[in-house]
C-alpha positions as CSV (number, residue, x, y, z in Angstrom):
1,X,65.5,167.5,66.9
2,X,62.0,167.3,68.2
3,X,60.8,165.6,65.0
4,X,63.6,163.1,65.2
5,X,62.6,162.2,68.8
6,X,59.0,161.8,67.8
7,X,59.9,159.6,64.9
8,X,62.1,157.5,67.1
9,X,59.3,157.2,69.7
10,X,56.8,156.2,67.0
11,X,59.2,153.5,65.7
12,X,59.7,152.1,69.1
13,X,56.0,152.1,69.9
14,X,55.2,150.4,66.6
15,X,57.9,147.7,67.3
16,X,56.5,147.2,70.8
17,X,52.9,146.8,69.5
18,X,54.1,144.4,66.9
19,X,55.9,142.3,69.5
20,X,52.8,142.1,71.6
21,X,50.5,141.3,68.7
22,X,52.6,138.6,67.0
23,X,51.8,135.9,69.7
24,X,48.1,136.7,69.4
25,X,48.2,136.4,65.6
26,X,50.3,133.1,65.9
27,X,47.8,131.7,68.4
28,X,44.8,132.6,66.2
29,X,46.5,131.1,63.1
30,X,47.3,127.9,65.1
31,X,43.6,127.6,66.2
32,X,42.3,128.3,62.7
33,X,44.4,125.4,61.3
34,X,43.6,123.0,64.1
35,X,43.5,120.1,63.9
36,X,46.2,119.3,61.2
37,X,47.2,115.9,62.6
38,X,45.7,113.0,64.6
39,X,44.4,113.6,68.1
40,X,45.2,111.2,70.9
41,X,42.4,110.5,73.3
42,X,43.8,109.0,76.4
43,X,41.5,106.5,78.3
44,X,43.1,105.8,81.7
45,X,41.4,102.4,81.9
46,X,41.6,99.0,80.0
47,X,39.7,98.4,76.8
48,X,36.1,97.3,77.0
49,X,34.9,99.2,80.1
50,X,32.3,102.0,80.0
51,X,34.9,104.8,79.8
52,X,36.6,103.1,76.9
53,X,33.4,102.3,75.1
54,X,32.0,105.8,75.4
55,X,35.4,107.3,74.2
56,X,35.4,105.2,71.1
57,X,31.9,106.2,70.2
58,X,32.6,109.9,70.7
59,X,36.1,109.6,69.1
60,X,34.7,108.2,65.9
61,X,32.2,111.0,65.6
62,X,34.8,113.7,66.4
63,X,37.1,112.1,63.8
64,X,34.4,112.6,61.2
65,X,33.6,116.2,62.0
66,X,37.3,117.3,62.6
67,X,38.5,115.5,59.5
68,X,41.4,114.0,61.4
69,X,41.8,110.6,63.1
70,X,41.0,110.5,66.8
71,X,43.0,107.6,68.3
72,X,42.0,106.0,71.6
73,X,45.1,105.3,73.7
74,X,44.4,103.1,76.7
75,X,46.8,103.9,79.7
76,X,45.3,101.9,82.6
77,X,46.6,101.8,86.2
78,X,46.2,103.3,89.7
79,X,42.5,104.2,89.3
80,X,43.2,106.2,86.1
81,X,46.0,108.3,87.6
82,X,48.7,106.9,85.3
83,X,46.8,108.0,82.2
84,X,45.9,111.4,83.7
85,X,49.6,112.0,84.6
86,X,50.6,111.2,81.0
87,X,48.2,113.9,79.7
88,X,49.1,116.5,82.3
89,X,52.7,116.3,81.1
90,X,51.8,116.5,77.4
91,X,52.2,119.5,75.2
92,X,49.2,121.8,75.5
93,X,48.4,122.0,71.8
94,X,45.0,120.2,71.7
95,X,46.5,116.9,70.3
96,X,46.5,115.0,73.6
97,X,43.2,114.8,75.6
98,X,42.1,112.9,78.6
99,X,38.8,111.1,79.1
100,X,38.1,111.9,82.8
101,X,35.8,109.5,84.6
102,X,34.6,109.6,88.2
103,X,37.1,107.0,89.5
104,X,40.0,109.2,88.3
105,X,38.4,112.3,89.9
106,X,38.2,110.7,93.3
107,X,41.5,108.7,93.0
108,X,43.7,111.4,94.6
109,X,41.8,110.8,97.8
110,X,42.7,107.1,97.6
111,X,45.9,106.7,95.6
112,X,49.3,108.1,96.7
113,X,50.3,109.6,93.3
114,X,51.0,113.4,93.2
115,X,52.2,113.8,89.6
116,X,49.5,116.2,88.7
117,X,46.6,118.3,90.1
118,X,43.3,117.9,88.3
119,X,42.3,121.5,89.0
120,X,45.5,123.2,88.1
121,X,47.0,121.0,85.4
122,X,43.9,120.5,83.1
123,X,41.5,122.7,81.2
124,X,37.9,121.3,81.0
125,X,36.5,120.8,77.5
126,X,33.0,119.4,78.4
127,X,31.1,116.6,80.1
128,X,30.3,113.8,77.7
129,X,28.2,111.1,79.4
130,X,26.5,109.9,82.6
131,X,26.8,106.3,83.8
132,X,23.9,105.4,85.9
133,X,24.4,103.1,88.8
134,X,21.8,100.7,90.1
135,X,21.3,98.8,93.4
136,X,20.7,95.1,92.6
137,X,20.0,92.1,94.8
138,X,20.1,88.4,94.1
139,X,16.4,87.4,94.0
140,X,17.2,83.9,95.4
141,X,19.3,85.3,98.3
142,X,16.8,88.0,99.1
143,X,13.4,86.8,97.7
144,X,11.3,89.2,99.7
145,X,13.3,92.3,98.9
146,X,11.8,94.4,96.1
147,X,12.4,97.9,97.4
148,X,15.1,99.9,99.1
149,X,13.1,100.2,102.3
150,X,12.7,96.5,102.5
151,X,16.4,96.0,102.1
152,X,17.2,98.5,104.8
153,X,14.7,97.0,107.2
154,X,16.3,93.6,106.7
155,X,19.7,95.0,107.2
156,X,18.6,96.8,110.4
157,X,17.2,93.5,111.7
158,X,20.6,91.9,111.3
159,X,23.1,94.7,111.9
160,X,26.6,93.9,110.5
161,X,25.6,90.4,109.3
162,X,24.5,91.1,105.7
163,X,27.2,91.6,103.0
164,X,27.4,93.6,99.8
165,X,30.0,93.6,97.1
166,X,31.7,96.2,94.8
167,X,34.4,96.4,92.2
168,X,37.0,97.3,94.9
169,X,37.9,99.4,97.9
170,X,37.1,103.0,97.0
171,X,35.1,102.1,93.9
172,X,32.1,104.2,93.1
173,X,29.7,101.4,94.1
174,X,31.6,101.1,97.4
175,X,31.4,104.9,98.1
176,X,27.7,105.0,97.1
177,X,26.8,102.3,99.5
178,X,28.7,103.9,102.3
179,X,26.9,107.2,101.7
180,X,23.6,105.4,101.8
181,X,24.5,103.6,105.0
182,X,25.3,106.9,106.6
183,X,22.0,108.4,105.6
184,X,19.9,105.3,106.4
185,X,21.7,104.4,109.6
186,X,22.2,100.7,108.8
187,X,25.2,98.5,108.7
188,X,26.2,96.0,106.0
189,X,29.7,94.5,105.5
190,X,31.8,95.3,102.4
191,X,33.2,92.4,100.4
192,X,35.5,94.1,97.7
193,X,36.6,92.4,94.5
194,X,39.2,93.2,91.9
195,X,36.8,94.6,89.3
196,X,33.1,94.5,88.6
197,X,33.2,91.2,86.6
198,X,34.1,88.9,89.5
199,X,31.9,90.9,91.9
200,X,28.9,90.4,89.6
201,X,29.7,86.7,89.3
202,X,29.6,86.1,93.0
203,X,26.5,88.2,93.2
204,X,24.9,85.9,90.6
205,X,26.0,82.9,92.5
206,X,24.5,84.2,95.7
207,X,27.8,84.5,97.6
208,X,26.9,88.1,98.3
209,X,23.3,89.4,98.1
210,X,23.6,93.0,97.0
211,X,25.7,95.4,94.9
212,X,25.6,99.0,93.7
213,X,26.6,98.3,90.1
214,X,27.1,100.4,87.0
215,X,24.3,99.9,84.5
216,X,26.5,98.4,81.9
217,X,27.5,95.4,84.0
218,X,24.1,94.8,85.6
219,X,21.6,95.4,82.9
220,X,21.9,92.1,81.0
221,X,21.3,90.2,84.2
222,X,18.4,92.4,85.2
223,X,16.8,91.7,81.9
224,X,17.4,88.0,82.3
225,X,15.8,88.0,85.7
226,X,19.0,86.9,87.4
227,X,19.3,90.1,89.4
228,X,16.6,92.4,90.7
229,X,17.0,96.2,90.5
230,X,15.6,97.9,93.6
231,X,16.9,101.5,93.3
232,X,18.8,103.7,90.9
233,X,21.3,106.2,92.3
234,X,20.7,109.1,89.8
235,X,18.5,112.1,90.7
236,X,15.9,110.9,88.1
237,X,14.8,107.5,86.9
238,X,16.6,106.2,83.9
239,X,15.3,104.8,80.6
240,X,17.1,101.5,81.1
241,X,14.9,100.6,84.1
242,X,12.0,103.1,84.0
243,X,9.9,101.3,86.6
244,X,12.7,101.3,89.2
245,X,12.5,104.2,91.7
246,X,15.4,106.3,92.6
247,X,17.0,106.2,96.1
248,X,15.7,109.8,96.6
249,X,12.1,108.6,95.8
250,X,12.4,105.9,98.4
251,X,13.0,108.1,101.4
252,X,16.3,109.9,100.8
253,X,15.6,113.2,99.2
254,X,18.7,114.8,97.7
255,X,20.6,111.5,97.3
256,X,22.4,111.3,94.0
257,X,25.2,109.0,92.9
258,X,25.9,109.1,89.2
259,X,29.2,108.3,87.6
260,X,30.1,110.4,84.6
261,X,32.9,111.2,82.1
262,X,34.2,114.2,80.2
263,X,37.1,115.5,78.2
264,X,40.0,117.5,79.6
265,X,43.1,119.1,77.9
266,X,46.4,120.0,79.4
267,X,46.3,123.4,81.1
268,X,47.5,126.1,78.8
269,X,45.8,124.8,75.7
270,X,44.7,127.8,73.6
271,X,41.2,128.9,74.5
272,X,40.1,128.9,70.9
273,X,41.0,125.2,70.6
274,X,39.1,124.4,73.8
275,X,36.1,126.3,72.5
276,X,36.3,124.4,69.1
277,X,36.6,121.0,70.8
278,X,33.7,121.8,73.2
279,X,31.5,122.8,70.3
280,X,32.4,119.7,68.4
281,X,31.7,117.5,71.4
282,X,28.3,119.1,71.9
283,X,27.4,118.5,68.3
284,X,28.6,114.9,68.5
285,X,26.5,114.2,71.6
286,X,23.4,115.7,70.0
287,X,23.6,113.2,67.1
288,X,20.8,110.6,67.4
289,X,23.0,107.8,66.2
290,X,25.7,108.6,68.8
291,X,23.0,108.8,71.5
292,X,21.6,105.4,70.6
293,X,25.1,103.8,70.5
294,X,25.8,105.2,73.9
295,X,22.5,104.0,75.3
296,X,23.3,100.6,73.8
297,X,26.5,100.6,75.8
298,X,24.7,101.6,79.1
299,X,25.7,105.3,79.1
300,X,23.7,108.4,78.5
301,X,25.0,111.3,76.3
302,X,25.1,114.3,78.6
303,X,27.0,117.4,77.4
304,X,28.1,120.2,79.8
305,X,30.1,123.2,78.7
306,X,33.6,123.7,80.3
307,X,32.5,126.0,83.1
308,X,29.8,123.6,84.2
309,X,32.1,120.6,84.0
310,X,34.6,122.5,86.2
311,X,31.9,123.1,88.8
312,X,30.8,119.5,88.7
313,X,34.4,118.3,89.2
314,X,34.8,120.5,92.3
315,X,31.4,119.5,93.8
316,X,32.0,115.8,93.3
317,X,35.6,116.0,94.6
318,X,34.3,117.6,97.8
319,X,31.3,115.3,98.1
320,X,33.1,112.0,97.6
321,X,36.2,113.1,99.4
322,X,34.1,113.7,102.5
323,X,32.6,110.2,102.2
324,X,36.1,108.7,101.9
325,X,37.4,110.7,104.9
326,X,34.3,110.2,107.1
327,X,34.4,106.4,106.6
328,X,38.2,105.9,106.7
329,X,38.2,104.3,103.2
330,X,41.5,103.3,101.7
331,X,42.2,102.4,98.1
332,X,43.4,99.0,96.9
């Protein structure tokens, strides 16, 4: 009787252990065979912009290393929140990924869409690139301004009279200028446009004298002498304009405004798949050809592992959320 009870217990214990271990074996087998079909890389912005360009460069390299097509799927609208919501509601199997860019990170502070939570509904894979921003002036409109301090002095001499432009209310250039105004105690008026292209055009025409622009949009005009770069927002100088000092070097220690992009997966994606994608992303960004292509597009390959990307997301969400709140900024 005792032996029968022991055998029954042993069978039940074995069955219980098998029940627990089967999902683990299934998950491992799934991760080992991943990917077995094309991967969809959702870019929440229109084709041709910095996020889209970087995604296509990275996607092509990942396609080579993963031996599966990586298809860029543009889902623009509402500062990137439409594309982000699409990915948040996708199956967490590693076949639908989001290219997160700074505008989408800060969008929840500006856009009334609550279909997802960036910190609960996504799993970070890794940071992919930095997008330096540069403070440029029209040299005809401000012929005697060659440094940030000269610009601020002129603005203080004419409080509220000088204008600056940006790609729109709540754009990264707008927030960066507002942060600088708060630190520098000067006042210039914001003239928002619907996108960076029309803003740059009126800057070139002299309708507005200054803009904090992404490097992609501004660099050709800087090289042509049509715009003058007076400061870069990043913590260190950038290779595109090595002689242009940072904002921090010109009297504002600790100032940093750098847009960036990274890859996220839906929350619940198996950890082995996240680890594999992160490793492949790191290898892709270390490739010299990829780095040169990204530099040619105005971005800088800059890998961060998942935990560092998560920390960066939280830090920037807090930082730019405060700028938005303190200055009463509303999205378009």
